[in-house]
N, C-alpha and C positions, 0 to 999 in steps of 0.2 A: 503493499498499499505506500500512496506518497502521504508527504506528511500532512498534505491539506487535508487527505482521505481520512487517518488516523485521528486529526484535530473533528474533524465533523462528527467522527464516531465515538470517540472517546470523550470528547469534553462536556460531560455532561454532569450533574450536580452529584457528590459524593460528599461523605463525612471527612473532616481535616484529619482525623485518627491521632488527635493533641492527646487525648485518652481513648481507651476503650472500657465500656461504651462511651460513644460521646456525650457530651454534654447535655445535649437536648433529649437524654434520654432518663437524665436521673427524675425524681418525683421523692415526696416528702419525706425528710428525713429527720431524726429528733439529738438534742442534743446530749441524751444518754444513750443513746445509738453509735455516737460521734464517741463518746469518752470510751464504751467497751470496743472499739475496733482500735484507738489509741494505744490501749493496755495492749491489747493484742499485737501490734503493731512492734512492742518492745522484742520480739519474736521472730519477726520475719526474717525472711533470708537476709536482703540486706537492709538491716537497721541502721545503717548512719541516720543521720539525721539531715533536715534540709528544711529551711525556713524560705517560706514567700512572703512578702509582706507588703500587701496591698495601696498604693497613693493613688485615689482617685482622681485629686484634683488638679486642674489643669488652668495655665493663665488664659489660654483659649483654646477650644474646641476646632480639632481639625476636622473639616468635614467628612472625609474617607474614615474617620475612626471605628472601628467593631471593640473597642475597648468598653470598660467599666469607668468612663471618665465622667467627672463634672467640674463645673465651673467654680471659680477659686473660692472658699468660702471665705467667712470673717477669722481674723486670726485667733477670736476665742475658739471658736470651733474647729478649728486646725490642733489649736492646743490638747481640746478636749480628745479630738481624735487619736491624737498619738497617747494621751493616758489610757484611751482603752484598750490603743494596742500592746502597751505594758500590761496592762489587765489580762486581757486574753493571753499574754504569755505565762502571766503567774497563776492562771488557772489550769493551763495546762501541766507546769513544770514538776506537780507532783505527780502526774501519771505518767511519766518518761525516766526511764532508766538513768539514773547519772554516768553510769560508764560509756555510755553511747556518746560518741563524737559527732561535733558539724563536718559535715562533707561539703555543704551548698549555702549559701545565705545568696536571697536573690528580691531586688526591690521593680516594683514594679508598677503600674498605674494605668493611666492619667499617665503624669508626671512627677516621680518620686522629688526629682529635682528643681521643683517648683514652688516646695513650701523652704520654709527656713531650715536652713542645713544643720543646726546645733541639733533637731528632732530626731534625725537620723543617727549623727553620733551616738546620741544617748541612747537609741533601742540598739545599736550593734553593743554597744557597751555591754547591756543586759543579756543578749544572746551570748555573749563570747562569755559573759563572766558564768555564765550557767553549766557550759560544757568544755570539754576540750574539741579539738580540730583534729579533725585527719591532718596527716603530711600533704601540703599544698592544697589548701580549699579551696572553693570556687565564691570568692564574695565579689555580689554584682549588682551594680546599678543601672537602669536605664536614665539617660540622662537627654533631655531637652536643651541643645542647645542656643536655643535663640533667646535666653533669657540669662544666664550664669556670666558672672565678670571673672576676672583673672583671679582674682580674691577670693571668689567662690569656689572655681577652679581647683583651687591651691590647700583651700579649706576641705573638700572631698578628698584630697589624697592623705589627709589625715584621720581618715573614718575608719580605714582598713581596708579598703575595698581593693580588690588584685584585677577587678576588670571592669572594663568600663563600657556600655553599648549605649553609642552616639543616634540619635534620630534623625539623622541628616534628609532622609526620603529623598531628595532630589538638589541637584545645586543650581537649576536654573528656579531664579527667583519669580519668575512668570506664573510656572508652577505653580510654585508655593502660597502665592498671592490667589490662584484660583482654589485652591483646597483649605485656604485661612490656616497655613503654616507660616510661623515666623521663620525667616532664615537666622545663621549662625550669628551670633553678636558679637564674637572675635571670630577673626582666620581660623581655620580648622586644625592649620598646622599650629599655632599657638596654643591651640588648647591641645594636641599630641605632645608638642614639646611637656607641656605641664604632667598630662601624665604621666607617660613615659618616662619622667625623670623619678618618678616614685618608684618605678619597677613591675607597675601594673599592665596589663593587656587593653586593646581597645579593640573593640569592634564598630564598623560603621555600616549604618542599616540603613536601605534603600527600599521604595516601591515602585512599582512597575505595572501601567496600568490605569494611572491618574489620567485626568484631563488636561491636553496641552504637551504630553509626552507622543513623541515617536519613536521606532528605532533609532534614527542618527541622534536623536537630542539624549535618549538615553544612555548610548552610549557613549556619549560625550560627559555625560556624568560620571561614569564609571572608570572611565579612561583617566578623571581628575583623581578619582578616589584611589586605582592603582598607584597613581603617583605618591599620593600620599601613605602608603604600604603598613595599610592597617595589617591586625592580627588575621583578622576575619572581616569578611565582608558579605552581608547578606542582602540579599534581593526579595522582598516578600511579594507574591502576586498580590494585587489588592483584589480583594474579598467582597463583590457586591452583593448584599443581603438587604437591601431599603425595608424590605417585612421587618426585619427586625433593627433597624438603625435609620430613621426616618431624613436625619442630616445629607442622607447620601443621595437623595433626590438631588440633591444641589449639584449632585455629579453627575448626573443624568442630564440635566438642563444643559450643564456648560459642554456636555462630550465627550462622552468616554472612549477612547481609541478601541477600533473595530477588534475582534478576534486576533483575526489573521495578525494586524501589527502589533500586538501583546505577544503573540508566540516567535515575532521575529525580536522586540524586545528582548527578550530571554536567549533565544538560541544565540543573538550576537555579543550579548555581555557575557554568554555562558562560553563560549569560544575566547573571547578576548581573555577573562579572567585565568581560565589553563594554559592560554598560550603565555602568560604571565608570571607563569608559575603556583599558581591557585591550583590547589586539589576541591573539586565539588563534592559536597556532604550532602547528604537528604534531599529534600526539594529546594532549600535555598540557601543554604550555607557553601561559601569559598573559603577555606584555610591555608594556611601557607603550611608547606611540607613537614615542619616539625610540628606541628599543632596537634593535642593532644585528641582533638576529635580523628585526624587524619590516623592515627596510628590505633585509634579504637576502631576505627573502618578497617584496615588492613588486618586485623585479628577478629573480625566479627564481634565486638565490642561495643558496640554503639548503641545508646540508650537514648528515650526523649523524654522530655515529661513534658507539662505546662510552660515551665521556661523557658524549653529549648532542649537543643540536643546535647548530651554531655557522656563523658565514655563511663564505663561501668566502673571504675574507678570510686567515681564519688556517685555512683547510684544511691539512692535514700528513700528512706520514707519522707513523703512531703508535708509538714503541717504548714497551714496556710494562715494567715495572720491578718484580718481586715475588712471591710466590705468586698463582697462577692468572691471572696479568696476561696481556691478549691482546694481541699485538703487530698493527696495520692497516697493513699496508703496501701498495705497489701490485701485488705481483704475490703474495701469500699473507699468511696468519695464521698465527701462532705463538702457541701457550699455553705458560707456567709450569706446572710441577706445584704442587699445589695443598697438597702437603705439605712444612710449614715446615719440619720436622727435614731433610727430603731439601734444603730448597732452603738452608740455611743450610751443610750439611755441604758442598755441592759448589761453593757459591759461595766457600766458604773456601778449597778446592782449587782456584779462577780456572777454574772448569766450570759451563757455563751448564746449567739445567736445564728445558730446551724438553721440554715431554713430546706434545702432540700440536699438530697445524695445519691448514693447506688448502692448497696450491698453486692458483690459478684457472685453469683453460683459457682459451683468449680466447672463447667464448660465456659464460664465466660472468661474465668481466671487462663485458663487453655487459650481460650482467643486472644486473648491480649496477649498472651505470649509472641502467638505466631504471628501476630498482627506487628505488632510493636518490629519484629525481626526483623519483618519485610518494609516498613514504612523507614528503619535506621540505617539499615545494612544493605536494600536492597536485593534480597535474599531468601530463602527460608530452606534451611537444612534439617530436615524430619528427624533424622538422626539426631543431628545435636539439641533440636528440641525436645526430643523424647528421654536424652540423658540428662537435660537440665529440670525434666518435669515427671520426672521419674513413670512413665510412659510408654505402652510400645507406642513405635511410628504411625502404625494402622489407628492407634486411639487419638491421637494428636488430631489424624485428620476427619475421623469421625467427629470431633469435635467444631469441627469447621463445615462449612457449605462447600465440601470437595466435589466438585461440578470438573470431570475430567473433559466434556466434551466444550466447555466455556472455557479451559484451561488450553484446550486445543486449538480453539479461535482467537484467542491471544497471540498465543506464538505463532500461530499465521500470519498473524496481523505485525506481526513485529515485535509487538510490544515485549514479550518474557521467551526463555527457554526453558526448558522444565523435562524431568524425567518421573521418575518414582521416588529420587531420593531429593530432589531438589528443584527448586523455583529460584530462577535468578532474572531479573531487568535487565532490559537491555538497555541501551545509549538511547537509542531512538525512545524505549518505552516509559524510561524515567521520570518524564512530565506526570505520567498517567500511573504513577505507582499506587495513589489511591484509589483509582479504577479497580485494580488487580487486587487489591487489598477488600475491598468492598463487595468483590466475587467471591473471595473468603468465607466474606462473613455472614454468619448466620442468622444475622438481626438483622441485617439488611433485606430479608425475602419476607416481600411483601408490606415493606414500612412505606409507611404514610409522614415520617420525616421529613423537612426541607433541607436543603447544603446548599454550600455553594461551588461553582465549578472550578477544576484545577488550574485551569488555565483563564 
């Protein structure tokens, strides 16, 4: 099949598989059920500690945003919110084994860097005083460079972070203006010098598929990014889901690029990045050859959670703090309320505020491992999964929607190669790894859920 034919056939809505089952499968879940899963997580196979902290506030809301983001609150609300974060952590601490170690801390949003930065430093100190860390933990924060001064960046380097993700999105100011995104306040070169001076690693994040972008213009943006030599460069595909986020309708009126143009954006920058020495990881990451993610991919030890890709070395049970945060534990997911006022009120009364979640059954735990293996490592080895799950290879397949005719069709179309022992994505099929995962997913049979397109 030609690339055009593959796009027409497979560019259909499928889950993003940042979790399994996807978050739109979550149902009512209680505080008590969450605490039970927290206690059980002490004995999970991968029982390092990962903390995700959600800071929902932004100084300006970008029209494309699909995150739980809110306009900047009053000073007293921000202070009360961070008091609630500390209180939530204090509620959890008695249920966590103190011999466990932190492998990962991640601040997301919203824009975590939009609030007074002393709140960030104090919360990091609280976390790191409660537990030891593994060797070389990843302590990361997502930063909007549109508002941070040189003094702000210098302050952040004293907060213990080992990685910074800068949300550049595009170097074209006209594109940023259309999507209501502020460009970087300082030259990005200056920011990188400050952060690298602290020994930290830096990601530059971009989005393709926005109004005003073309294959030519996005290639120019990535050429500039390459000249800055970031440790990781991420090219997120804009997910257009206006039925969930009404502000995205503004982008429809501005005019979204045609699918063919969007495919060309990714294809051209992918070639450019690989020719420049970057290695392609998963759906959207490009890393330098000595990066931990590339080493993990080479040994089939790449993992993924809501915070992104990580090597299995730092794989952990994820405990989320803050509104909308999703804890990812061995046996369940649990999500906090999205309402800031409710969150602050309940935590000030020393009550958790779990709103929904999902307890996985035995078959779903198997499916999670299979789909994660494919999504992260672009391959499935039924024998490797058999050993990890302590099941016969055929038992692993039975837990999936294993349809050999469907796999044959995908192989004929050039997306995969497979036999009785393996499934592997081809370079042509790699952008459609979500489609292959969905074909194996028993929960996708007769589903009525709505998803975004892979491209």
